[in-house]
N, C-alpha and C positions, 0 to 999 in steps of 0.2 A: 318739268311740266310740258304738256303738249303744245308745241309751237303753233299748231293750227287752230287753237281754240278761238282766238279772237276773230280769225277769218270766218270760222264756222258760225260764231255768235253773230257776227255782222250779217251773214247770210240769213240766219234765222230772223233777226230783227227786221231786216229789209223786206223779207218775204211776208212776215206777219203785218208789218206796218203799212205795206203798200197794197195789201189785198183789197181792202175797201177803205179809202182814205177820204174822210169827209172834211175835216177842218183842223187847223193848228191854232193853239192858244199859247200866249207867252206871259210869263209871270216873273216878277222880282219881289224881294221882301217888301219894298215900299210902293211898288208900282211906278208908273210914269205916264205923262201926257194925259190922254183921255181915260186911261185905265180900261180900255175896251178889250185888251188882250190880242189885238190884231197883229202887233209886232212889238219889238223891244222898245221902241219909242213910245208905245202906248200900252205898256205891260200892265197886266192885272197886279193887284197887291195880294200879299199872302193871306190877308183877312178873308178873301173870297175863295180860299182853297176848297173847302167842302162843297160849296155850291157849284164851283167850276167842275170838279171831278165827277160829281154824281147827278147833277141836274143839267148844267150847260152842255157838257160833253156827251156826245152820242157814240155808238159803235164806230170804230175806225179813227176817232179823234185822238189828238196828242196834245199834252200839256208840256211845254218846255219851260223849265225852271232855270233862271239865270243865277249867276254867282251871288253869294251873300249869305247872311245868317238868318235862317228861318225860325230860330228860337224854338218855342214850344208848339209851333204849328204841327198839326197831325195830318197824316194822309189816310183818310178813311175811305177805303176802296170797297164800297158796298153795292155799287152798280155793276152792270155786266157789259162786256163787249160781246162779240159773236165769233164763231169759229173762223170766219173770213174777214172779220173787222175787229181786231183787238184794240183795246184802249191802252194808252201809253202815258207814263210820267217819265220824262227824260231830263236829267240834269245837263246843263251846258255851262262850260267855263267861259263866261263872257268877259274875263279879264282878272278875276279875283279868286280863281279856284272853283272847284265843283260846289254846288249848293250844299250847305251844311245845316242840318237840323240838330241844334245843340241841347234841346230840352229846356226845362224851366230854370235850370241852374241850381236845383236843390237835391240832386242825386249825389251821393257820396259812397265810395267803396267801403268805408267803415260802417255804413248803414245802407246796405244794398236794397232794402225795402223802402227807401226814402224817395222823394222827388216824383217826377212825372212817370206815369204808368207805361206809356208806349208812344211810338211815333207812327208806324205803319200798322193799320188795322185791316186785316184781310178777311173779306167775307163775300166778295163778288166773284166774277169769273172772266177769263180772257183779258188779262192785264199784263203789261210789261212795265217793270220798274227798273230804271237804268241810271247809273252814274250819279249816285248820291253819297253823301257822308252823313252818318247818323250816330249820335252820342248822347251821353248824359241822361239816360232814362233806365227804368227797370227792364223794359223789353223793347228792343228796337223794332222788331217785326213780330206781330202776334195776332191771334184771334182767340175767341172764346171757345170752350169745349162744346158749345152748343151750335157753333157756326160751321158751315161747310164752304169750301172754296175749291175752285178748279181752274186749270189752265192759266198758270202764272209763269212768267219768266222774270226772275230776279237776276240782274247782271251788273257787274262793275260797281259793287257797293263796298264802302269802307265803313265798318261799324266798330266803335271802341267806347271804353268807359261806360259799360252797361253791366247789368246783372246777367241777362241773357241776350245773345245776339238775335237768334231766330228761335221762336217757340210757337209751333203751329200744330193744329189738330185738323183732321178730316180735310187735308189738302190732297187733291188728286191731279194727276197728269200735268206735273209742273217741273220746273228746272231752275237750279241755282248755278250760275256761271260766274266765275271770278268774283265771288263774294268773300271778303276778308273780314274776320272778326278777331279783334285783339283786346287785351286789357279788360277782362271781365271777371266776375267773382264766381260764377256758377257754370253755365254752359255756353259754348259757342253756337252750336246748331242743335235744336231739339225738335224732333217730330214726336209729339206726345201721344197721339192715338189716331188710329183709323186713316192713315195716309196711304195712298196707292199710286204707283207709277211716278216716282219722284227721282230725279237725277241730280246729284251734286257733282259738278265738274270744275276743276281748277279752283277749289275753295280752300281757304286756310282758316284754321282755328288755333290761335296762339295766345294762351292766357296772359303771358307776360310781355311779349314783343320786346324782350331784352331788359325790361324793368322787373327784376326779381322780387322787389318789395311787394308785388301783387300776391305772392305766396303767403304773406302774412294776413291777407284779407280774403283769400278764396274761401268759399263755403265748403261744407262737407260734400264729398264726391264731385269735384270739379271735372267735367268732361269736355272734350272737343266737339265730338259728334255723338249724339245719343238717339237711338230709336227706342223710345220708352215703351213700357208695357201697359199703358192705360187702355189700349185697344189695338186690335191687330193691324199691322202694316203689311203691304204686299208690294213686291217688285220695286225695291229701293237700290239704286246704284251709286257707287262712289268711284269717280275717275279722277286721277291726278290730284287727290286731296291730301292735305297735310294737317296733322293734329300734334301740337307741340306744347311742352312746358306746363302740363297740368299736375298741380301739386298743392297740397294743403299742409302748411307747416303746423307744428304742434300748437294747438289752440285749445288746451284742456282735454285733448284726446291723445291716446297712445299710438293710434294708427294713422300714419301720414298717407293720404290717399290721392287718387287722381288717375284717370284713364284717358287714352287718346280717342279711340273709336269704340263705342259701346252699342251692342245690339241685344235687346232683351228678347225673351222667348216667345213673344206673340208676333214676331215678324217672319214672313216667308219670302223667298226669292230675293235675298240680299247678296250683292256682289261688290268686290273691291278690286279695282284695277289700277296699278301704278300709284298706290297710296303710300304715304310715309307717316309713321308714328315715331316721335323722337322726344326723349327726355320727359316721359310721363311717369309719375311716381309708382303706379301699379301696372296696369295692363296697357300694352300698345294697342292691340286689337282684342277686345273682350267680347266674345261672341257666344250667346246662349243658343240660338237656333242653328240649323244647318246653313253654312255660308260658303261661298267660293271666293278665293283670293288668288290673284295672278300678279306677278311682278311687284309684290309689296315689300316694304322695308321697315324693320323695327330696330331702333338704335337707343340704347340706354333706357329701356323700359324694364321694370322688374320682371315682368313676364311678357315676352315678346308677342306671342300669338296664343291666346287662351280660347280653346274650343271646349265648350261645355257639352256639346252634342256632336253631330256629324259635320261633314264638310271636307273641303280640300284646300290646300295651298300649293300652288305651282310656281316655281321660280321665285321664291321668296327668301329673305335673309334676315336673321336676327343677330345683332352684334351687341356685346357688352351689356348684359342685363345688370341693372344698377338699382340700389336701394338706399333710402335714407330713413331714419327713425329717431325717436327721442334718444335712444342710446348711442346713436351714431349720426348726428345731424348732417355731417358733411358727406356721409354715404360711402358705399363701396360696392364692388362687383360681387355677384353671387346669386343671381336669379336664374331664370329658366328661359330658354329660347322657344321651344314648342311644348305646350302644356295642354293636358286635358284631364278632366275628372268625370269619369263614367261615360265619356264620349268615345267616338271611334273615327276621328279624322285621319286623313292621309296627307302626307307631305311628299311632294316629288320635286327634285332639283332644288333642294333646300340647303342653305348654308348657315351654319352657326359658328361664330368666332367670339372668343372671350378669354379673359384672364382666369376666371373662376366661374362657379355655378354649375348648372346642369343643362346639357344640350336639349334633351327630350325627356319629358316627365309625365307619366300617367299616375295620377294621385288617388284614383278610386278603383272602380271595377271595370273600366273600359279598356280600350286598346288603341295604341298610337303606332302608325306604320310610316316609315320613311324609306323612300327608294331614290336611287341615283343622287344621294345627298352627301354633303361634306360636313363633318362635325370636327371642329379643330379648336385646340387651346394653345395659348402662347407659352405655357409653362407646364409645370407638373401638377398644378391644381385643377380641380373641376372633374365632373363625371359626364360621361357620354350619354348615359341613360339611367332612368330610375323607374321602377314599376313595370307594367306590362307594355313594353315598347319593343317593336320589331325593327331592327335595322336591316331593311330588305335589300333586294337586288340592287347592286351598283353603289351602295352606300359605303363610304370610307370614313375612317377616323384618323386623327393625327394629333400628336403633341411632340415637341422636340425630342428626338431619340426614339420615337415609336410611330411607324407608319410613313407613308410617302408625303412629303411636304407639298401641300396644294399650291404653294408659291402665289399667294394673293398679290395682286398688283400693288396694293398699299395697305397691308393689314394694320389697322389702327382701331383703338377703342374710343377715339374721339371723332369718328367719322360723322359727316353731316348728312349722310344718306344719299348723296348724289354721285353720279359718274360710275366708273368701273373699278373703284378701289377694292371691292371684294370679289372681283372676277378672279378665277383660278387660272394662272398661266399654265399649270400642269395639265388640267383637265378641260380647259376651254368651256364649251357649252355642253359637254357630255355628262358632267356631274355638277351639282350645286347651282347656286344662283349665278346668273350671267347677265350682265347689262350689255346689251348689244349696241355698240356704237354705230353699227352699219345697218340698223333696221331701216327699211324704207319709210318715208313719211307717208302717213295715211290721212287723207282728207275725207271727212264725213260730210256729204252733201245731202240736204234734206229736200223733199219735193217743194217746188213752188206752186204746184197744183196737183190735186188728185180727186177723183170722183168715180161714180159708176152710173150706168144707165140700166133701165128695167123696161122690158117690152110691155109689161102689164100697165105701166104708167108712162106712156109715150111722151107726155109733155111735162113730166115732173123732173126737177133737178135735185140731185142728192149730193151736191158739192160740199155741204157743211157736215155731212155724216162722219162719225168717228170710225167708220169701217167701210170697206169696199167689198161688194158681193160679186162672185163669179159663179155662173152656172149655165149649162146648155142642155136643152131638152127639146124633143119633138113637139111637146105640148105648147100651145101658145100661152103667153102671159107668165112664163117662168124663166126666161132667159135674162141673164145679167152679164155685163161686160164692164171691167174696171179699166181706168186710165190713170197714168202717172206722168208728170213732166218735171225734169230737173234742169237747172242752169248748169252750164259747163265752163264758166269763166275760169275755174281753177285748173282745168286740164292744160298740161304742157307737153312738149315733146318727150319729156323724161318719164311720163306716166307708163308704168309697166303692167298695170292690171286695173280693171274696173269690175266691181262686184255689186250686184243689186241684192239687197237684203229685205225680205218680206216676212212679217210675223203673222201667224194664223191666230185670229181671235176666236173663231167658232166654226164648227162644221154642221152641215144639215143632218136631219134625221133619216136619211134615205137608206141607212144600213151600212154593213161592212163593205170593204173593198177599196181599191185605189181611188184617190181623188185627184185626177190629173188636171193640171193647170198649165196652159201654154203661155210663155212670155213672148210677146210678138212685137215686131217693129211697128212704128207709127210714123208715116211720112209727113203728116200734117201736125205741126206743133202749135197752131194758132187757136186751138180749142180753149174754151173758157170754162173752168170748173164750176162757176156760179150760174152758168146758163145752159150748158150742154145737157140735152135730154136724149131719149131713145130716137126721137124723130130727127135730131140734129147731130147725131153722134159722128165722130170721125171714123173713117174706114180703117180697119186693122190690116197690118201687113204680114210679112212672112214670119215663121216661127224662129226664135233664137234658141229657146230651150224649153223642155217640158219637165215639170216637177210633180211629185206625188205629195200633195200638201194636206195630209190627213191627220196631223197631230196638233192639237190645240196648244197654243203658247210656244210652239216651235218656230224658230227663225230659219228660213230657207235662204241659201246663198246661191246666186246664179251668176256665172261668168258672162259678162256683157262687154268685154274689153274691145273687141273689134268694132262693134256697133257704136260704142261711145266714142272711140277714136275717129270714126268716120263722121259722126254728127258734130264733134268738136271742131273738125276741120271745115265744116260748112256753116251752119247757122248758129252754132254755139249753144244749142239746147238739145235735149234728147227726151223723147216721149216713148212710153211703153204701153201696151195693152195687155191685160190679163184676160185670157180667153180659155174657155173649156172646150176640149175636143167634142165634136158633134155627138149629141145624145148621151153624153156621160151621165148627166142627171144626178150629180152629187155636189151640192153647194159647198163652197168654201168662202169664209168671210175673213178678209185680211184687215189688220189695223190700218187706218189712214193717217195722214199727217196731223189731223186734229187730235189724235191720241198721243200726247207727248210722253216720251219714254218707250213707246212701242212703234213709232212711226216708221215708214219705209226709209231706207238709207241707201245712198249710192256711195260706196267707198272707192276712192281712187288711191292706188298704191304707187310709191316711188316718185312723188312729186318734188321732193327736195333733194339737195345735194347730200350724199353720204358723208358724214363727218370723217375727217382724216385722223387716224390715231396718232398720238405722239410717238416719236421715235424712242425705241429702247436700245441702249448702247451696250456694246461688248468692250470691256476694258482692254482686251487684247488687240483691238483694231485702232488704238490711239498711238500717236507718236509725236515727237517734237515738230512744230511748224516753223519752217524757215530759219531754224537755228537761233531762235530769239530768246528762249527761256534762260533765265539766269538764277532765279530763286523761287521759292514757294513750291507749288505743286497742284495736282488735280486729283479729285476723288469723285466717284459717281455716287449719287444719292437718289432718294425717291424711287427705289426699285429700278435703278439704272436708267431713269428718265430725266435726270438732272446732272449737269456738269458744274462742279464747284471749283473755281480757280482762285488761288491765293498767291501773294507775292508778286512775281513778274513772270507769268506763265503763258506760253502759246502752245496750242495743241491742234493737231489735225486728225481727222477720223476718216478712214477709208470708206468712201461713199460715192461710187460712180453714178453720175446723173447728167442728163442732157437738159440744160436750161433752155426753155423756150420763152417766147414773148408773154406767155400766160403763167409762168412759174411764180409761185408765191412762197415766201419765207415767213413763218410764224414762230415767235419765240417770246418767252416770258423772262424778263430781266429783273433780278433782285440783288442789289449791291449796297454794302455799307461803305465801300471805298471804291471809286471808279478810276482812280489813277489818271493815266494819260490816254489810254485807248481801251474801250470795251467794244469788241467787234465780233460779228459772226459772218461767215461767207462761204462761198464755194470756189475752190481753187483747182487749177489744172496741173501745176508744175512745182508746188512747194516753194514758190517765190512770190511774196506778196507785192513786189514792185513791178512785176511783169505786166499785169493788167489790173484794172480797178474791179476786183471781184469780192471785196469785203465791205460790209455795211457797218458803219460806226453808230453805236447806240449811246455812248457816253464817253467822257474823258476830256482833258484839257488840251490835248495836242491836236493841231490841224495838220493834216498830211494828205497830199494829193492822191495817194493810193487807197484811201479809205473814204467811202461816200457816206456822209452823215444823213441821218433821218431828219425830218423837219423839226421835231422837238426832241432834244436830247434828254436822256434820263438823268436825274439828279440823285446823288448818293443819299441813301436812307429813305427813299420814297416808297419802299416796299415793292411787292411784285407788280410789274407793269408789262402788259402784253403788247408786242409790236407785230403788225402784219405789213410786210414789205413786198410790193410787186417787183421782186428782184429781177424779173425778166425784162423790165423796162430799163435796167441799168446795164446788164450784159446778158449774152446768150452764148451757148456752145457746150461742148462736152467737158465735164468736170470729173475730177478724181477724188477730191477731198471735201469734207465739211470742216470748216475751220473755226476755232474759238480763240479769241485773243483777250488776254488780261494783261495789258502792258503798263508797267510802272517802273521805268528805269531809275527814276529819282528816289522814290521811297521804298520800292519793292514791298508794298503792303496792300496791294489791291485785294479786294474780297468780293467776288461776284459769282452768282449762280445763274446759269442758263437752264431753263426747264420748259417742258411742254413744247418741244421743238417739232415743227411740222414743215415738210416740203411737199408742195402739191401743185397741180395744174388748175387754174381757175377758168375752166372752159365748159 
């Protein structure tokens, strides 16, 4: 999952909540003091929820809910905030956990139509709902099919023990961030009809959450995320989302079903980035319309990627297609990785790995094309393709004894979908799926202010508009200039690039030809989007770049690295002006920050430390360490990334390294018997007694040459990762990486060292 999501979400919330902030109200289940809501000591009671939300609170106001059980209380959000003054409901852990709405107590999974109907009723606009737990109802978040709603941010919600988690219609320009739905009988997230510009990011739909008895209660067609076909949806994005464990056991039907992500055929503009579908009975990704997938993973779904129409999948992987049925309740391998029926999708840099089944299958009259892909089986079973499938340029096939071994990092059919297990050591990123451990961290920053000014309306402010107009002409009353401002608190010295992204909403009717727009500097960052007009506009500066912004719904990317670095080093904010060259006379309308899902974005690359890969060992570079081994031995495991010592075994590995004050040693220890000494170190001369260069992680023996960690490992504790600032213990030039499993008395030590990393923390 994206490690920057919470930082980004905090920025969104702070920006929205601080735009126009009128009043804060406080509430607990029973209330307190005067029950005025002025503070926690005088908190409102839950009985005043509806009045507080929709009568007392105005635009910009926030209701903070304290810990406790709110029972069957509902959140009816029927009033409106504004584009610059969102209304908010925010849960606060005041000592007993986040606020919990448990329903009436009459909902049962054996009768999912029972009990309370819903908790959150959505029909207003410009609302933030954050940090709540919802359970025990038919629908946690819902509206009627006759209601419309727009501009919602649902964040940090835990939903469980429900029929549906989210079930919404006609919801526009909204976002779900870190919303987790578990233990339900039907759907985790459902957009039923008519939703536009909705983003799901870091959301999880897991039907069982580890309790597989839910499969005996799930209803027909249980799905994680579904875009239903009740009415057309447009521009729906899934980022870093997980759909897991959707299955319906035999309940009087022969077909055991359940899908991860489902998109019906009335949706346009749907995309999936970095999403995972795992252990779903039928389809991992079941897609009727054209869709685009990037960096997506399917594990143990009967059909990994189901394209009924067009679309594309880039850098995706399908592993171990699996199926259960009445005839075989425990299931077995034998499904499909990439599938289409009458469609024409393309797969590039795709990997398929399984014991059995079909890698690529066209079941009807369509055509499936794979390029630069890897199709591999662990044995003699399985088919590489069936139907009208083209294994195009760069695609390779493999099974033992046939083809070049892709040498996956950790080829397994029980993969959890994370990390680099299905990376090919043979091909790297030139063929097949590749999880890049070294990708730079990208932070997406959204504007804290944007607006435009218009010379025809010299005293009118347009700060709340969902678009920004740009146009220049000789004629009076037709010139428009747009302004954007971003906070730069996330910028560090490690930032390698800054990219401004602008999406075109509409163009004017002035005819064909280039629509030039200049991105200009702005020295004055003090302008106010809610008050600036043509008469009070900030003066624009020099040109950074010029784009031809003539395509509607196209996102344009502008390199603004040098300007952002300069601004970050001064006042910590950066402003841009969008200006048209003189007399161009061709209007361009860009989406503003009020249009969620299409808003301008400033992307900062390279803000985090690049993860250090675990060492891969060569057995030929090992030898005895200090002449201490007397029994047992060593084997390499986990694709040569783990050292397994047994008996009484010391080993050194040729590893020249200069240890500095910043050097870190990271290692995972897993031992059933720790004997007298379990150590890892860096040694210069094959003599453990010369210097204190070995770190002790476990064992009964105390020895001056071995420096113990603060808390020693206990035998049988399972894998435990230690991170040791080894440069604070010793420094200097070393020749060997050392591994000690010492047990002179019993000679029955059993320890595994894995995921070993040596790096500089600077």
